[in-house]
Backbone bond lengths (Angstrom), bond angles and torsions (degrees), N, CA, C in turn:
res aa  C-N    CA-C-N  psi(-1)  N-CA   C-N-CA  omega(-1)  CA-C   N-CA-C  phi
1 M - - - 1.445 - - 1.497 107.44 -
2 R 1.361 116.73 131.20 1.433 124.08 178.01 1.525 110.17 -97.11
3 V 1.324 116.46 125.37 1.438 126.14 177.51 1.445 112.77 -106.96
4 I 1.390 118.86 142.70 1.285 123.47 170.43 1.516 117.65 -131.33
5 T 1.212 123.35 145.40 1.469 126.17 174.49 1.529 110.81 -140.99
6 F 1.314 111.20 169.85 1.551 115.52 -177.30 1.576 105.80 -139.27
7 G 1.305 114.85 150.23 1.414 118.93 173.93 1.557 113.62 -178.33
8 T 1.286 114.15 166.20 1.489 118.77 175.84 1.586 112.16 -78.94
9 F 1.314 111.57 -42.02 1.468 120.55 177.22 1.515 114.52 55.43
10 D 1.394 110.85 39.86 1.445 120.05 177.32 1.522 113.54 -85.89
11 V 1.234 122.88 149.95 1.440 126.68 -172.37 1.562 108.27 45.13
12 F 1.203 121.07 63.33 1.462 132.31 -170.41 1.552 107.36 -49.07
13 H 1.346 115.68 128.18 1.505 120.95 -179.42 1.532 109.21 -141.36
14 V 1.348 113.46 173.02 1.419 121.54 -176.69 1.474 114.95 -54.19
15 G 1.321 118.08 -34.23 1.584 123.98 175.87 1.478 108.39 -61.40
16 H 1.370 121.35 -38.94 1.413 121.21 179.43 1.606 108.45 -65.96
17 L 1.342 112.70 -45.82 1.543 116.21 -177.09 1.593 108.15 -65.56
18 N 1.288 119.57 -36.44 1.479 119.71 -178.68 1.512 112.68 -66.90
19 I 1.380 116.43 -36.06 1.411 122.45 -179.37 1.662 109.95 -70.91
20 L 1.348 110.74 -41.22 1.469 113.64 178.28 1.428 111.84 -70.52
21 E 1.299 123.00 -40.65 1.475 126.69 178.75 1.536 106.91 -60.74
22 S 1.366 117.68 -51.53 1.507 120.35 179.75 1.570 111.57 -63.34
23 A 1.282 121.37 -33.66 1.439 123.61 176.95 1.550 106.49 -66.61
24 R 1.256 119.15 -48.40 1.538 120.83 -179.70 1.417 110.36 -58.94
25 Q 1.368 123.86 -35.06 1.524 126.67 -176.90 1.627 105.65 -68.17
26 K 1.285 116.29 -13.45 1.529 115.28 -179.57 1.464 111.78 -85.54
27 G 1.344 118.40 -4.02 1.452 117.82 -179.46 1.551 112.34 -160.68
28 T 1.303 120.97 -159.69 1.333 128.99 -176.25 1.475 114.23 -113.97
29 H 1.388 116.74 -7.89 1.446 123.09 179.51 1.562 107.42 -149.59
30 L 1.412 117.23 127.89 1.411 116.81 178.51 1.566 106.06 -117.19
31 T 1.410 111.89 129.16 1.406 118.90 175.07 1.619 106.96 -111.03
32 V 1.283 117.24 138.35 1.430 118.73 -174.66 1.605 108.29 -124.71
33 G 1.334 115.09 119.54 1.509 121.59 172.69 1.515 104.53 -87.53
34 V 1.373 115.70 118.95 1.441 122.48 175.00 1.540 108.37 -97.45
35 S 1.347 118.87 123.65 1.471 117.87 -175.09 1.516 109.20 -65.04
36 S 1.246 117.34 139.69 1.530 125.65 175.23 1.431 109.33 -63.62
37 D 1.367 117.71 158.80 1.376 120.92 170.49 1.475 113.11 -56.98
38 A 1.363 117.10 -47.74 1.520 121.17 -179.13 1.581 112.13 -58.85
39 L 1.372 112.71 -37.99 1.465 114.86 178.66 1.581 111.24 -69.63
40 N 1.312 118.94 -35.95 1.415 121.68 175.50 1.505 110.95 -65.35
41 L 1.328 118.73 -38.88 1.440 119.02 -178.47 1.533 110.83 -67.09
42 A 1.456 113.83 -34.86 1.533 118.70 176.76 1.462 109.24 -66.72
43 K 1.342 118.41 -46.78 1.458 121.24 -171.95 1.531 113.05 -76.12
44 K 1.317 118.43 -34.63 1.406 119.96 -167.68 1.521 113.31 -116.81
45 G 1.330 113.87 -9.67 1.477 121.00 -175.40 1.484 116.81 72.10
46 R 1.316 116.93 12.04 1.457 123.82 175.15 1.567 112.55 -146.19
47 L 1.196 112.97 154.39 1.464 117.07 172.46 1.545 112.73 -76.82
48 P 1.269 117.80 150.17 1.528 119.65 173.18 1.572 109.44 -60.94
49 I 1.374 114.96 155.89 1.443 119.81 178.81 1.613 107.56 -67.14
50 Y 1.326 113.69 -46.62 1.486 119.72 175.38 1.514 111.10 -90.88
51 A 1.301 109.65 136.64 1.572 114.05 177.05 1.550 113.58 -64.47
52 Q 1.326 113.17 154.50 1.368 119.30 -178.68 1.500 115.12 -47.79
53 Q 1.336 122.24 -50.86 1.399 124.78 -176.76 1.549 112.61 -61.44
54 D 1.324 116.16 -33.59 1.450 124.22 179.85 1.599 105.66 -67.91
55 R 1.320 115.42 -45.85 1.487 120.16 -179.17 1.464 112.12 -66.27
56 L 1.285 116.75 -37.92 1.567 118.95 175.99 1.568 106.02 -66.81
57 R 1.228 122.34 -40.95 1.526 122.27 -179.14 1.470 110.43 -63.23
58 I 1.274 119.76 -44.27 1.461 122.09 176.11 1.479 114.47 -55.50
59 I 1.341 116.30 -49.23 1.480 123.74 -175.28 1.480 110.17 -70.36
60 E 1.373 118.22 -42.60 1.414 118.87 -179.79 1.535 113.97 -70.36
61 A 1.380 118.58 -18.51 1.415 121.03 178.36 1.598 112.22 -75.95
62 L 1.270 116.68 -16.01 1.476 119.57 -176.18 1.463 111.21 -76.22
63 S 1.413 113.43 135.59 1.444 119.39 -177.79 1.564 113.01 -62.62
64 C 1.316 120.77 -29.22 1.365 124.80 -177.44 1.549 111.37 -76.37
65 V 1.294 120.24 -14.51 1.442 123.71 176.74 1.518 117.05 -98.96
66 D 1.317 111.90 126.80 1.495 117.81 -178.40 1.565 116.88 -91.43
67 A 1.336 110.35 -32.77 1.462 116.27 -177.59 1.530 111.42 -151.93
68 V 1.351 111.76 148.59 1.463 115.17 -176.70 1.551 110.83 -136.87
69 F 1.316 117.03 138.97 1.554 116.69 176.20 1.513 104.67 -140.90
70 V 1.377 112.71 168.06 1.473 121.10 178.28 1.517 109.75 -87.90
71 E 1.273 120.31 121.77 1.420 122.47 171.15 1.493 110.53 -84.83
72 E 1.374 117.75 111.46 1.433 126.41 -171.76 1.540 109.88 -87.35
73 S 1.363 116.74 -32.52 1.415 114.80 -167.84 1.629 107.52 -155.50
74 L 1.295 115.27 135.70 1.413 119.16 172.95 1.581 119.00 -59.70
75 E 1.291 111.09 -31.52 1.427 119.85 176.48 1.551 114.28 -68.97
76 L 1.299 115.63 -11.87 1.491 118.78 176.62 1.481 114.26 -94.90
77 K 1.296 118.73 3.52 1.528 121.60 -170.45 1.540 109.71 -54.36
78 S 1.310 117.09 -44.26 1.536 116.84 -176.28 1.615 110.06 -67.10
79 K 1.312 112.56 -31.85 1.559 117.42 177.92 1.525 106.64 -66.65
80 Y 1.295 115.64 -43.71 1.524 120.37 -179.97 1.469 110.16 -59.14
81 L 1.322 117.95 -43.39 1.488 125.47 -176.35 1.542 109.24 -62.05
82 R 1.395 113.94 -43.41 1.434 122.78 176.11 1.472 113.63 -65.62
83 D 1.356 114.52 -54.58 1.458 121.68 -176.49 1.496 113.25 -58.05
84 Y 1.352 117.37 -37.45 1.490 117.73 178.80 1.566 112.70 -99.32
85 E 1.372 114.90 16.34 1.417 121.31 172.29 1.517 115.35 51.15
86 A 1.315 112.16 43.94 1.526 117.85 -178.15 1.556 113.71 -65.16
87 D 1.225 114.00 133.70 1.499 118.64 170.58 1.529 111.18 -96.92
88 I 1.305 115.19 -25.01 1.469 118.03 174.12 1.545 109.78 -148.79
89 L 1.353 111.10 135.29 1.453 120.86 172.13 1.540 111.53 -95.80
90 V 1.290 119.77 123.26 1.411 122.39 -178.50 1.535 109.60 -114.21
91 M 1.383 117.52 131.90 1.384 122.71 177.01 1.466 107.31 -138.13
92 G 1.384 117.04 166.49 1.448 121.02 176.12 1.561 110.92 -75.30
93 N 1.246 117.56 153.44 1.407 120.48 -172.77 1.531 117.55 -70.87
94 D 1.375 111.80 -1.99 1.549 115.22 173.13 1.481 106.01 -76.49
95 W 1.331 121.70 -10.39 1.526 128.64 175.15 1.497 112.21 -94.74
96 E 1.378 118.70 1.33 1.446 124.85 -171.58 1.604 110.71 -39.43
97 G 1.342 115.03 123.80 1.485 115.22 176.41 1.520 117.37 90.87
98 K 1.346 113.07 -30.53 1.489 122.58 -172.23 1.487 113.11 -67.91
99 F 1.326 119.19 -16.50 1.484 119.45 -175.71 1.516 109.44 -123.01
100 D 1.388 119.82 12.45 1.390 122.54 -177.15 1.525 111.97 -60.75
101 Q 1.385 117.87 -26.11 1.492 118.41 179.35 1.524 114.02 -62.32
102 F 1.322 119.09 -10.53 1.440 122.64 176.27 1.474 114.37 -90.03
103 K 1.305 121.53 -0.54 1.403 126.47 179.51 1.559 115.52 -59.90
104 S 1.352 117.33 -14.65 1.346 121.37 176.90 1.569 110.69 -85.67
105 I 1.336 115.30 -14.61 1.513 122.61 172.74 1.500 114.32 -94.45
106 C 1.315 117.22 -43.06 1.430 121.49 -175.78 1.496 111.33 -154.95
107 E 1.278 122.00 172.11 1.465 122.19 170.52 1.491 105.38 -69.72
108 V 1.384 114.43 156.51 1.427 124.65 178.36 1.488 109.98 -130.11
109 A 1.330 114.80 124.59 1.500 118.12 179.81 1.526 110.21 -132.46
110 Y 1.363 110.31 138.05 1.479 117.03 171.07 1.418 116.76 -109.70
111 L 1.266 117.58 127.73 1.448 128.57 -172.06 1.497 112.97 -99.50
112 P 1.327 120.16 144.03 1.510 117.43 179.84 1.507 110.93 -67.33
113 R 1.304 115.83 139.97 1.499 119.63 171.67 1.566 111.41 -72.56
114 T 1.227 110.14 161.81 1.497 114.82 175.54 1.566 103.38 -79.60
115 P 1.413 113.69 127.95 1.453 117.43 179.66 1.541 116.01 -62.86
116 S 1.334 114.74 144.90 1.430 123.22 170.76 1.576 111.39 67.01
117 I 1.342 119.17 23.11 1.483 122.79 173.38 1.499 109.08 -129.85
118 S 1.330 112.39 124.19 1.443 120.46 175.92 1.558 109.38 -146.65
119 T 1.406 114.44 132.90 1.424 118.50 169.74 1.469 118.00 -51.46
120 T 1.354 112.94 -49.37 1.466 116.77 179.77 1.546 113.92 -60.33
121 E 1.315 114.65 -43.70 1.431 115.99 176.76 1.531 113.21 -64.31
122 T 1.353 117.13 -38.70 1.423 119.34 176.76 1.518 111.35 -62.45
123 I 1.231 118.85 -44.26 1.547 122.32 174.78 1.478 111.85 -58.17
124 E 1.344 120.02 -40.66 1.410 125.72 178.19 1.571 110.66 -63.36
125 I 1.279 116.73 -45.29 1.463 122.97 178.58 1.450 110.43 -58.52
126 I 1.366 118.28 -47.77 1.463 125.16 -174.88 1.570 107.59 -70.18
127 K 1.364 119.98 -32.41 1.472 120.16 176.19 1.436 113.32 -70.92
128 N 1.377 118.43 -30.95 1.486 122.13 -178.09 1.589 108.64 -90.74
129 L 1.242 123.05 6.55 1.547 118.98 175.04 1.393 111.51 -73.64
């Protein structure tokens, strides 16, 4: 079973690792779409702390990850699912229901997030030190 997930994976933390390891347990192959710097700027109004190439290297170095690609556009999500032959799309439950439109392409599962861990909150803490 081929699993796919997407994320920014900026300021990598144990919550990211937990979701990726849990996603990998759902199948035999895990592909991860890492949001491009431009996509993050468009979505969040700011660039990630770590550059796109650094975030890609971190994710592809993980033993639970089999393949990595750059997610350039939210509008291409269905193309990515087909191109990477996804059997299941896994996302954190903070996205609950937001990817249900892809159930005609593959199974969609939402996994629980690690409590009390947030990249945005971590960045705010660091900024206020």
